[in-house]
C-alpha positions in Angstrom: 109.5 112.4 109.1 110.9 114.9 106.7 111.5 113.9 103.1 114.5 115.6 101.5 117.3 114.5 99.2 120.3 112.7 100.8 118.7 112.2 104.1 117.2 109.2 105.8 113.7 108.2 106.8 112.1 105.4 108.8 109.4 103.3 107.2 107.2 100.9 109.1 106.2 97.8 107.1 102.8 95.9 107.3 104.1 93.9 110.3 105.1 97.0 112.3 108.9 96.6 111.7 110.8 99.8 111.2 113.3 100.1 108.4 115.9 102.9 108.0 115.8 104.1 104.4 118.3 106.3 102.5 116.6 108.9 100.3 118.4 109.2 96.9 116.3 112.0 95.5 112.8 113.4 95.1 110.9 114.4 92.0 107.8 116.5 91.5 105.3 116.2 88.6 103.9 119.7 88.5 101.2 118.9 85.9 99.8 116.2 88.1 100.7 117.9 91.4 102.4 114.8 92.8 105.7 114.3 94.5 107.8 111.2 94.6 110.7 109.9 96.7 113.3 107.4 95.6 114.9 105.4 98.4 116.5 102.1 99.5 116.7 100.1 102.7 120.1 100.7 104.3 120.2 97.1 105.6 119.4 95.5 102.2 122.6 94.1 100.6 121.2 94.5 97.1 120.0 98.1 97.9 117.0 97.8 95.6 115.7 101.3 94.9 112.0 101.9 95.6 109.8 104.8 94.7 106.6 106.0 96.3 104.4 109.1 96.0 104.3 111.3 99.1 101.9 114.0 100.3 102.6 117.5 101.9 102.2 115.7 105.2 105.0 113.3 104.2 102.6 110.3 104.0 103.9 107.6 101.7 101.5 106.2 99.1 102.2 103.2 96.8 102.2 103.8 93.1 99.5 101.6 91.6 98.8 103.3 88.3 100.8 101.7 85.4 101.2 105.0 83.5 102.4 106.7 86.7 104.8 103.9 87.4 106.3 104.0 83.9 106.9 107.8 84.3 108.6 107.2 87.7 110.7 104.5 86.1 111.8 106.8 83.3 112.7 109.5 85.8 114.9 107.0 87.7 116.6 105.8 84.5 117.4 109.4 83.6 118.8 110.0 87.0 121.0 107.0 86.7 122.3 108.1 83.3 123.1 111.6 84.5 126.9 112.2 84.1 127.1 113.8 87.6 125.6 110.7 89.1 128.0 108.5 87.1 130.9 110.4 88.6 129.6 109.8 92.1 129.2 106.1 91.5 132.8 105.8 90.3 134.2 107.5 93.5 
């Protein structure tokens, strides 16, 4: 699996079911040396966006630290408020 913006990846849940995910964008915190991917399930009607940390081997890791989660949430909010993203939403 390769993680890159505007592509798709397959995620296997705890029950072994595969889900096709659309990647919105990735983000790297250089200070912490961590990378994040923002994505949603293509079959989900609500298209709830999720974020996870990922390694150089593209292993997904859940975000459990509250401070880290708040940072990721701020990044997502800034992404949503970006004027270029707003133009895409309107098209």
